[in-house]
DRENDO-1510 file (C-alpha; in Angstrom, 1 decimal, always signed):
<recs>
REC; n; res; u; v; w
REC; 1; MET; +48.8; -66.9; -27.1 .
REC; 2; LYS; +45.5; -67.0; -25.3 .
REC; 3; VAL; +46.7; -64.4; -22.8 .
REC; 4; LEU; +47.7; -62.1; -25.6 .
REC; 5; ILE; +44.3; -62.5; -27.3 .
REC; 6; LYS; +42.5; -61.7; -24.0 .
REC; 7; CYS; +44.6; -58.5; -23.5 .
REC; 8; PHE; +43.8; -57.4; -27.0 .
REC; 9; LEU; +40.1; -57.9; -26.6 .
REC; 10; LEU; +40.1; -56.1; -23.3 .
REC; 11; PHE; +42.0; -53.1; -24.8 .
REC; 12; PHE; +39.5; -53.0; -27.7 .
REC; 13; ALA; +36.5; -53.0; -25.4 .
REC; 14; LEU; +37.9; -50.2; -23.3 .
REC; 15; PHE; +38.7; -48.1; -26.4 .
REC; 16; ALA; +35.1; -48.6; -27.7 .
REC; 17; LEU; +33.6; -47.7; -24.4 .
REC; 18; LEU; +35.6; -44.4; -24.2 .
REC; 19; GLY; +34.6; -43.6; -27.8 .
REC; 20; CYS; +30.9; -44.1; -27.0 .
REC; 21; LYS; +31.2; -41.9; -23.9 .
REC; 22; ASP; +32.5; -39.0; -26.0 .
REC; 23; GLU; +29.6; -39.3; -28.3 .
REC; 24; ILE; +26.9; -38.9; -25.4 .
REC; 25; PRO; +25.3; -35.4; -25.7 .
REC; 26; GLN; +25.4; -33.2; -22.7 .
REC; 27; LYS; +21.8; -32.4; -21.5 .
REC; 28; GLU; +21.2; -28.7; -20.8 .
REC; 29; ILE; +20.1; -28.0; -17.2 .
REC; 30; ILE; +16.8; -26.0; -17.0 .
REC; 31; ARG; +17.1; -23.8; -14.0 .
REC; 32; PRO; +13.9; -23.1; -12.0 .
REC; 33; VAL; +13.5; -19.4; -11.3 .
REC; 34; ARG; +11.1; -17.3; -9.3 .
REC; 35; ALA; +9.5; -14.8; -11.7 .
REC; 36; MET; +6.7; -12.4; -12.0 .
REC; 37; GLN; +4.6; -10.9; -14.8 .
REC; 38; ILE; +4.6; -7.1; -15.0 .
REC; 39; GLY; +1.0; -6.0; -14.2 .
REC; 40; ASP; -1.0; -3.2; -15.7 .
REC; 41; PRO; -2.2; -0.6; -13.2 .
REC; 42; SER; -5.6; -0.5; -14.9 .
REC; 43; GLU; -6.2; -4.0; -13.6 .
REC; 44; PHE; -7.0; -2.6; -10.2 .
REC; 45; ALA; -10.2; -1.0; -11.6 .
REC; 46; LYS; -11.3; -4.4; -13.1 .
REC; 47; LEU; -10.7; -7.0; -10.5 .
REC; 48; TRP; -12.3; -7.8; -7.1 .
REC; 49; PHE; -10.0; -9.2; -4.5 .
REC; 50; PRO; -11.3; -11.5; -1.7 .
REC; 51; GLY; -10.8; -10.7; +1.9 .
REC; 52; GLN; -12.1; -11.0; +5.5 .
REC; 53; ALA; -13.2; -8.4; +8.0 .
REC; 54; LYS; -11.3; -8.0; +11.3 .
REC; 55; ALA; -11.6; -5.6; +14.2 .
REC; 56; THR; -9.0; -2.8; +14.5 .
REC; 57; GLN; -8.5; -3.8; +18.2 .
REC; 58; GLU; -9.5; -7.1; +19.8 .
REC; 59; VAL; -8.4; -8.6; +23.1 .
REC; 60; ASP; -9.2; -11.4; +25.5 .
REC; 61; LEU; -9.2; -9.8; +29.0 .
REC; 62; SER; -8.0; -11.7; +32.1 .
REC; 63; PHE; -7.2; -11.0; +35.7 .
REC; 64; ARG; -3.6; -10.9; +36.9 .
REC; 65; VAL; -4.6; -12.5; +40.2 .
REC; 66; ALA; -6.8; -15.5; +41.1 .
REC; 67; GLY; -9.9; -15.7; +43.2 .
REC; 68; PRO; -13.7; -16.2; +43.2 .
REC; 69; LEU; -15.6; -14.0; +40.7 .
REC; 70; VAL; -18.3; -11.9; +42.5 .
REC; 71; THR; -19.3; -9.5; +39.7 .
REC; 72; LEU; -19.8; -10.0; +36.0 .
REC; 73; PRO; -22.2; -7.2; +34.9 .
REC; 74; VAL; -21.7; -7.5; +31.1 .
REC; 75; ASN; -23.2; -9.9; +28.5 .
REC; 76; VAL; -22.4; -10.7; +24.9 .
REC; 77; GLY; -23.4; -7.8; +22.6 .
REC; 78; ASP; -23.1; -5.1; +25.3 .
REC; 79; THR; -21.4; -1.8; +24.3 .
REC; 80; VAL; -18.9; -0.6; +26.9 .
REC; 81; ARG; -16.8; +2.5; +27.4 .
REC; 82; LYS; -13.1; +2.7; +28.2 .
REC; 83; GLY; -12.6; +2.3; +32.0 .
REC; 84; GLN; -15.9; +0.6; +32.6 .
REC; 85; GLU; -15.9; -2.3; +35.0 .
REC; 86; LEU; -16.4; -5.6; +33.3 .
REC; 87; ALA; -15.8; -8.1; +36.1 .
REC; 88; ARG; -14.6; -8.2; +39.8 .
REC; 89; ILE; -12.8; -10.8; +41.9 .
REC; 90; ASP; -13.6; -10.9; +45.7 .
REC; 91; PRO; -11.1; -8.4; +47.1 .
REC; 92; ARG; -11.3; -9.3; +50.8 .
REC; 93; ASP; -8.2; -11.5; +51.0 .
REC; 94; TYR; -6.1; -8.9; +49.1 .
REC; 95; LYS; -7.4; -6.1; +51.4 .
REC; 96; VAL; -6.2; -8.2; +54.4 .
REC; 97; ASP; -2.8; -8.8; +52.8 .
REC; 98; LEU; -2.5; -5.0; +52.1 .
REC; 99; ARG; -3.4; -4.1; +55.7 .
REC; 100; SER; -0.9; -6.7; +57.1 .
REC; 101; ALA; +1.9; -5.3; +54.9 .
REC; 102; GLN; +1.0; -1.7; +55.9 .
REC; 103; GLY; +1.1; -2.7; +59.6 .
REC; 104; GLN; +4.6; -4.3; +59.2 .
REC; 105; LEU; +5.8; -1.1; +57.5 .
REC; 106; GLU; +4.5; +1.1; +60.3 .
REC; 107; ARG; +6.3; -1.1; +62.9 .
REC; 108; ALA; +9.5; -0.9; +60.9 .
REC; 109; LYS; +9.2; +2.9; +60.7 .
REC; 110; ALA; +8.8; +3.1; +64.5 .
REC; 111; SER; +11.9; +0.9; +65.0 .
REC; 112; LEU; +13.9; +3.1; +62.7 .
REC; 113; LYS; +13.0; +6.2; +64.8 .
REC; 114; ARG; +14.2; +4.4; +68.0 .
REC; 115; ALA; +17.4; +3.3; +66.2 .
REC; 116; GLU; +18.1; +6.7; +64.9 .
REC; 117; ALA; +17.5; +8.3; +68.3 .
REC; 118; ASP; +19.9; +5.8; +70.0 .
REC; 119; TYR; +22.6; +6.4; +67.4 .
REC; 120; GLU; +22.3; +10.2; +67.8 .
REC; 121; ARG; +22.5; +9.8; +71.6 .
REC; 122; VAL; +25.7; +7.7; +71.6 .
REC; 123; VAL; +27.3; +10.0; +69.0 .
REC; 124; ARG; +26.4; +13.0; +71.2 .
REC; 125; ILE; +27.9; +11.4; +74.3 .
REC; 126; GLN; +31.0; +10.4; +72.4 .
REC; 127; LYS; +31.6; +14.0; +71.4 .
REC; 128; GLN; +31.2; +15.2; +75.0 .
REC; 129; ASP; +33.3; +12.5; +76.5 .
REC; 130; ALA; +35.3; +10.3; +74.2 .
REC; 131; GLY; +35.9; +7.6; +76.8 .
REC; 132; ALA; +32.3; +7.3; +77.9 .
REC; 133; VAL; +31.1; +5.4; +74.8 .
REC; 134; SER; +33.1; +2.9; +72.8 .
REC; 135; GLN; +33.4; +3.1; +69.0 .
REC; 136; ALA; +32.0; -0.4; +68.7 .
REC; 137; LEU; +28.7; +0.8; +70.3 .
REC; 138; VAL; +28.5; +3.7; +68.0 .
REC; 139; ASP; +29.1; +1.5; +64.9 .
REC; 140; SER; +26.5; -1.0; +66.2 .
REC; 141; ASN; +23.8; +1.7; +66.5 .
REC; 142; ARG; +24.7; +3.0; +63.1 .
REC; 143; GLN; +24.4; -0.4; +61.5 .
REC; 144; LYS; +21.1; -1.0; +63.3 .
REC; 145; ALA; +19.6; +2.2; +61.9 .
REC; 146; ALA; +20.9; +1.3; +58.4 .
REC; 147; SER; +19.4; -2.2; +58.7 .
REC; 148; ASN; +16.0; -0.7; +59.6 .
REC; 149; ARG; +16.1; +1.6; +56.6 .
REC; 150; ALA; +16.7; -1.3; +54.3 .
REC; 151; GLU; +13.8; -3.2; +55.9 .
REC; 152; ILE; +11.5; -0.3; +55.3 .
REC; 153; ARG; +12.4; -0.2; +51.6 .
REC; 154; SER; +11.6; -3.9; +51.4 .
REC; 155; LEU; +8.3; -3.5; +53.3 .
REC; 156; GLN; +7.3; -0.5; +51.2 .
REC; 157; ALA; +7.8; -2.6; +48.0 .
REC; 158; ALA; +5.6; -5.3; +49.6 .
REC; 159; VAL; +2.9; -2.7; +50.3 .
REC; 160; ASP; +3.0; -1.4; +46.7 .
REC; 161; SER; +2.8; -4.9; +45.4 .
REC; 162; ASP; -0.2; -5.8; +47.6 .
REC; 163; ARG; -1.9; -2.5; +46.6 .
REC; 164; ASP; -1.4; -3.4; +42.9 .
REC; 165; ARG; -2.8; -6.9; +43.5 .
REC; 166; LEU; -5.8; -5.4; +45.1 .
REC; 167; GLY; -6.2; -3.2; +42.0 .
REC; 168; TYR; -6.0; -6.2; +39.8 .
REC; 169; THR; -9.2; -7.6; +41.3 .
REC; 170; PHE; -11.1; -5.2; +39.0 .
REC; 171; LEU; -11.2; -5.9; +35.3 .
REC; 172; LYS; -11.8; -2.7; +33.2 .
REC; 173; ALA; -12.3; -2.0; +29.5 .
REC; 174; PRO; -9.1; -0.7; +27.9 .
REC; 175; PHE; -11.0; +0.9; +25.1 .
REC; 176; ASP; -14.6; +1.6; +23.8 .
REC; 177; GLY; -16.0; -1.6; +22.2 .
REC; 178; ILE; -18.4; -4.5; +22.2 .
REC; 179; VAL; -18.3; -7.6; +24.3 .
REC; 180; THR; -18.2; -10.6; +21.9 .
REC; 181; ALA; -17.7; -13.4; +24.4 .
REC; 182; THR; -17.7; -14.3; +28.1 .
REC; 183; TYR; -15.7; -17.3; +29.1 .
REC; 184; VAL; -16.8; -17.8; +32.7 .
REC; 185; GLU; -19.9; -17.7; +34.9 .
REC; 186; ASN; -20.3; -15.4; +37.9 .
REC; 187; TYR; -19.1; -16.9; +41.3 .
REC; 188; GLU; -16.7; -19.1; +39.5 .
REC; 189; ASP; -13.1; -19.5; +40.9 .
REC; 190; VAL; -10.9; -18.0; +38.2 .
REC; 191; LYS; -7.1; -18.3; +37.8 .
REC; 192; ALA; -4.6; -15.6; +36.9 .
REC; 193; LYS; -4.4; -15.0; +33.1 .
REC; 194; GLN; -7.6; -17.1; +32.5 .
REC; 195; PRO; -9.7; -15.4; +29.7 .
REC; 196; ILE; -12.8; -13.8; +31.2 .
REC; 197; VAL; -14.2; -11.4; +28.5 .
REC; 198; ARG; -13.5; -10.8; +24.8 .
REC; 199; LEU; -13.7; -7.2; +23.7 .
REC; 200; ILE; -13.5; -5.7; +20.2 .
REC; 201; ASP; -13.3; -2.2; +19.0 .
REC; 202; ASN; -15.7; -1.9; +16.0 .
REC; 203; SER; -15.5; +1.9; +15.5 .
REC; 204; GLN; -13.4; +1.0; +12.5 .
REC; 205; ILE; -13.2; -2.2; +10.5 .
REC; 206; GLU; -10.2; -3.7; +8.8 .
REC; 207; MET; -10.2; -6.1; +5.9 .
REC; 208; ILE; -7.3; -8.3; +4.8 .
REC; 209; ALA; -7.5; -8.4; +1.0 .
REC; 210; ASN; -5.3; -10.7; -1.1 .
REC; 211; ILE; -3.6; -8.8; -3.9 .
REC; 212; PRO; -2.0; -10.8; -6.8 .
REC; 213; GLU; +1.8; -10.8; -7.0 .
REC; 214; VAL; +1.6; -9.2; -10.4 .
REC; 215; LEU; -0.3; -6.1; -9.1 .
REC; 216; ILE; +1.1; -5.7; -5.6 .
REC; 217; SER; +3.9; -3.4; -7.0 .
REC; 218; HIS; +1.3; -0.7; -7.6 .
REC; 219; ALA; -0.1; -0.8; -4.1 .
REC; 220; ASP; +2.1; +2.0; -2.9 .
REC; 221; TYR; +0.4; +4.5; -5.3 .
REC; 222; LEU; -3.0; +3.4; -4.1 .
REC; 223; LYS; -2.0; +3.8; -0.5 .
REC; 224; GLU; -1.0; +7.4; -1.1 .
REC; 225; ALA; -4.2; +8.1; -3.0 .
REC; 226; GLY; -6.4; +7.6; +0.1 .
REC; 227; LYS; -9.9; +6.1; +0.0 .
REC; 228; VAL; -9.7; +4.6; -3.5 .
REC; 229; PHE; -11.1; +1.1; -2.6 .
REC; 230; ARG; -14.7; +0.0; -2.4 .
REC; 231; VAL; -15.6; -3.0; -0.3 .
REC; 232; ARG; -18.6; -5.3; -0.4 .
REC; 233; PHE; -19.3; -7.8; +2.4 .
REC; 234; ASP; -21.3; -10.9; +1.5 .
REC; 235; PRO; -24.1; -10.3; +4.0 .
REC; 236; PHE; -24.8; -6.9; +2.4 .
REC; 237; PRO; -24.2; -7.4; -1.3 .
REC; 238; GLY; -25.8; -4.1; -2.3 .
REC; 239; ARG; -23.7; -1.9; +0.0 .
REC; 240; GLU; -20.3; -0.5; -0.8 .
REC; 241; ILE; -18.0; +1.0; +1.8 .
REC; 242; GLU; -15.1; +3.4; +1.1 .
REC; 243; ALA; -11.7; +2.1; +2.4 .
REC; 244; GLN; -8.0; +2.9; +2.1 .
REC; 245; ILE; -4.8; +0.9; +2.5 .
REC; 246; LYS; -3.4; +0.8; +6.0 .
REC; 247; GLU; -0.6; -1.7; +5.5 .
REC; 248; ILE; +1.0; -3.7; +2.7 .
REC; 249; GLY; +2.3; -7.2; +3.4 .
REC; 250; LYS; +5.9; -8.0; +2.6 .
REC; 251; GLU; +5.6; -11.8; +2.1 .
REC; 252; ALA; +3.5; -13.6; -0.5 .
REC; 253; SER; +1.5; -16.8; +0.2 .
REC; 254; LYS; +3.5; -19.8; -1.1 .
REC; 255; THR; +0.4; -21.4; -2.5 .
REC; 256; THR; -1.6; -18.5; -4.1 .
REC; 257; ARG; +1.3; -16.0; -4.6 .
REC; 258; THR; -0.9; -13.2; -3.3 .
REC; 259; TYR; +0.1; -10.5; -0.8 .
REC; 260; PRO; -2.0; -9.6; +2.3 .
REC; 261; VAL; -3.0; -5.9; +2.1 .
REC; 262; THR; -4.9; -4.4; +5.1 .
REC; 263; LEU; -7.7; -2.0; +4.3 .
REC; 264; ILE; -9.3; +0.1; +6.9 .
REC; 265; MET; -12.8; +1.8; +6.8 .
REC; 266; ASP; -15.2; +3.5; +9.2 .
REC; 267; GLN; -18.0; +1.4; +10.6 .
REC; 268; PRO; -21.2; +2.3; +8.6 .
REC; 269; GLU; -24.2; +3.7; +10.6 .
REC; 270; ASP; -26.9; +1.8; +8.7 .
REC; 271; ILE; -25.3; -1.7; +8.9 .
REC; 272; LYS; -23.0; -3.5; +11.3 .
REC; 273; ILE; -19.9; -5.2; +10.0 .
REC; 274; LEU; -18.6; -7.9; +12.3 .
REC; 275; PRO; -15.1; -9.5; +12.4 .
REC; 276; GLY; -15.0; -12.7; +10.3 .
REC; 277; MET; -17.4; -11.5; +7.6 .
REC; 278; ALA; -16.2; -12.4; +4.1 .
REC; 279; GLY; -16.2; -9.9; +1.2 .
REC; 280; ASN; -14.4; -8.4; -1.8 .
REC; 281; ALA; -12.5; -5.2; -2.5 .
REC; 282; ALA; -11.7; -3.3; -5.6 .
REC; 283; SER; -10.3; +0.1; -6.4 .
REC; 284; THR; -12.6; +2.7; -7.7 .
REC; 285; ALA; -10.1; +3.7; -10.3 .
REC; 286; PRO; -6.3; +3.8; -10.6 .
REC; 287; PRO; -4.9; +6.9; -8.9 .
REC; 288; SER; -4.5; +10.1; -10.9 .
REC; 289; GLY; -1.5; +9.9; -13.2 .
REC; 290; MET; -1.2; +6.1; -12.7 .
REC; 291; GLN; -3.3; +5.0; -15.7 .
REC; 292; GLY; -1.1; +4.3; -18.6 .
REC; 293; GLN; +2.1; +5.2; -16.8 .
REC; 294; SER; +5.4; +3.8; -18.1 .
REC; 295; GLN; +6.9; +3.6; -14.6 .
REC; 296; MET; +6.7; +0.1; -13.0 .
REC; 297; VAL; +7.6; -1.3; -9.6 .
REC; 298; ILE; +9.5; -4.5; -9.3 .
REC; 299; PRO; +11.3; -6.4; -6.5 .
REC; 300; GLU; +14.8; -5.2; -5.6 .
REC; 301; THR; +16.0; -8.7; -6.1 .
REC; 302; ALA; +15.1; -8.6; -9.8 .
REC; 303; VAL; +17.7; -6.0; -10.8 .
REC; 304; PHE; +21.5; -6.4; -11.0 .
REC; 305; SER; +24.4; -4.3; -12.0 .
REC; 306; PRO; +27.4; -6.1; -13.5 .
REC; 307; ASP; +29.0; -2.7; -13.9 .
REC; 308; GLU; +28.5; +0.6; -11.9 .
REC; 309; ASN; +26.9; +2.5; -14.8 .
REC; 310; LYS; +24.1; +0.2; -16.0 .
REC; 311; THR; +21.3; -1.8; -14.4 .
REC; 312; TYR; +19.6; -4.8; -15.9 .
REC; 313; VAL; +16.8; -7.3; -15.5 .
REC; 314; TRP; +16.4; -10.8; -17.0 .
REC; 315; ILE; +13.4; -10.9; -19.5 .
REC; 316; ILE; +11.9; -14.3; -19.9 .
REC; 317; ASP; +10.4; -15.1; -23.3 .
REC; 318; GLU; +7.0; -16.6; -22.7 .
REC; 319; THR; +7.3; -19.1; -25.6 .
REC; 320; SER; +10.9; -20.3; -25.5 .
REC; 321; LYS; +11.3; -19.8; -21.7 .
REC; 322; LYS; +14.8; -18.4; -22.4 .
REC; 323; VAL; +16.2; -15.3; -20.7 .
REC; 324; SER; +17.7; -12.3; -22.2 .
REC; 325; LYS; +19.4; -9.4; -20.4 .
REC; 326; ARG; +17.8; -6.0; -20.8 .
REC; 327; GLU; +19.0; -2.6; -19.5 .
REC; 328; VAL; +16.5; -0.6; -17.4 .
REC; 329; LYS; +16.3; +2.8; -15.9 .
REC; 330; THR; +15.5; +2.7; -12.2 .
REC; 331; GLY; +14.1; +5.3; -9.9 .
REC; 332; ASP; +12.9; +5.5; -6.3 .
REC; 333; LEU; +12.9; +2.7; -3.8 .
REC; 334; LEU; +9.4; +2.1; -2.4 .
REC; 335; ASP; +8.0; -0.2; +0.3 .
REC; 336; SER; +7.0; -2.7; -2.3 .
REC; 337; GLY; +10.1; -2.6; -4.5 .
REC; 338; ILE; +12.1; -0.3; -6.8 .
REC; 339; THR; +10.6; +1.8; -9.6 .
REC; 340; VAL; +11.6; +1.2; -13.2 .
REC; 341; ARG; +11.1; +4.2; -15.6 .
REC; 342; GLU; +12.2; +2.6; -18.8 .
REC; 343; GLY; +13.0; -0.9; -20.1 .
REC; 344; ILE; +10.0; -3.1; -19.4 .
REC; 345; GLU; +6.3; -3.2; -20.3 .
REC; 346; PRO; +3.1; -4.6; -18.8 .
REC; 347; GLY; +2.7; -8.3; -19.6 .
REC; 348; GLU; +6.4; -9.1; -19.8 .
REC; 349; TRP; +7.9; -11.8; -17.5 .
REC; 350; ILE; +11.0; -11.0; -15.4 .
REC; 351; ALA; +13.2; -13.2; -13.1 .
REC; 352; THR; +12.9; -12.0; -9.5 .
REC; 353; ALA; +15.4; -14.2; -7.7 .
REC; 354; GLY; +18.8; -15.8; -8.5 .
REC; 355; VAL; +19.5; -13.3; -11.2 .
REC; 356; HIS; +23.3; -13.5; -10.6 .
REC; 357; TYR; +23.3; -17.2; -11.6 .
REC; 358; LEU; +21.6; -16.8; -15.0 .
REC; 359; LYS; +23.2; -16.4; -18.4 .
REC; 360; GLU; +22.2; -15.1; -21.7 .
REC; 361; GLY; +19.9; -17.5; -23.6 .
REC; 362; GLN; +19.5; -19.9; -20.7 .
REC; 363; GLU; +16.3; -21.8; -20.6 .
REC; 364; VAL; +14.4; -21.6; -17.3 .
REC; 365; ARG; +11.3; -23.0; -15.6 .
REC; 366; ILE; +9.0; -20.3; -14.1 .
REC; 367; LEU; +7.9; -21.1; -10.5 .
REC; 368; SER; +5.3; -18.5; -10.0 .
REC; 369; ALA; +1.7; -18.6; -11.1 .
REC; 370; SER; +0.3; -16.8; -14.1 .
REC; 371; THR; -1.8; -13.6; -13.8 .
REC; 372; GLU; -5.1; -15.4; -14.5 .
REC; 373; GLU; -4.5; -18.3; -12.0 .
REC; 374; VAL; -3.6; -15.8; -9.2 .
REC; 375; ALA; -6.5; -13.4; -9.9 .
REC; 376; LYS; -9.0; -16.2; -9.6 .
</recs>
């Protein structure tokens, strides 16, 4: 009887547990998505973007060979021309090596002449009297001449190498520029590839400006427009320099969600911009025809085509954080993304990654920063 009661109680508890499990509501998964807010092109004329100056060319020069430094005629701040001598290693040892290699080459050439003369002589005798000279002797002389030719090729390579090494004892400027650092003192023993002089080309200045994710899609138009940026450097707050876009970065910073855009400008005559100077850049105005345009540029990863005839994006409602599919009309493919002629407006949020895993009405969590946070 007790066993029967225990079995009944166990069955009742199991039934109650299963009943409770069916009543537990399923929690909806909120998917995190990478997203961006569509920017207004007119923002380029309102915001200043921080950046830092850099030289168009900069290099640490070093010797390819080692030795004692005997000449260092330049100092920090000196202006140099392309091909000008900047430093010299004592060339005496390298001259000795070159003369030694040249002497060995001359001896080898003389040996080749004797070997060729001996070979021609035994061949001539063999033709006149086949039994006077053995074939083995003919073959031996031919092999000796061939061996001498191979030795000459090797010694010629050694001479060329020693001549190059002698030339490497002179350090020359690869372009016009300014010496910004010297890393050694004269008469010091230097090693191969040891930095000797730092040289920069300051005829033009570049600036890496950080453009917000929401506005980078319009950079292609500004690049085509030419010198539509003005740049102010902190040491010269009252001076603006015209600049244009040289290069648009393809990867955003993971912390600030900004893209590096390289601006390039001519070095002003009245002031001197040096690498490392901080500043800000802004466009003078949106390019002609860009103001108020309906055409937007978005990442290629934001569009999807469930069928061949229509293209869509996921619009994210800013309040509910739910996505809805919307048809768009796309256009040209640019460096910064794909153009959209119809379907989205400035200020709207769209998903830019993982679009094939979303569904209508799904709630999401936006991973990217807002326009105001990024612009600051």
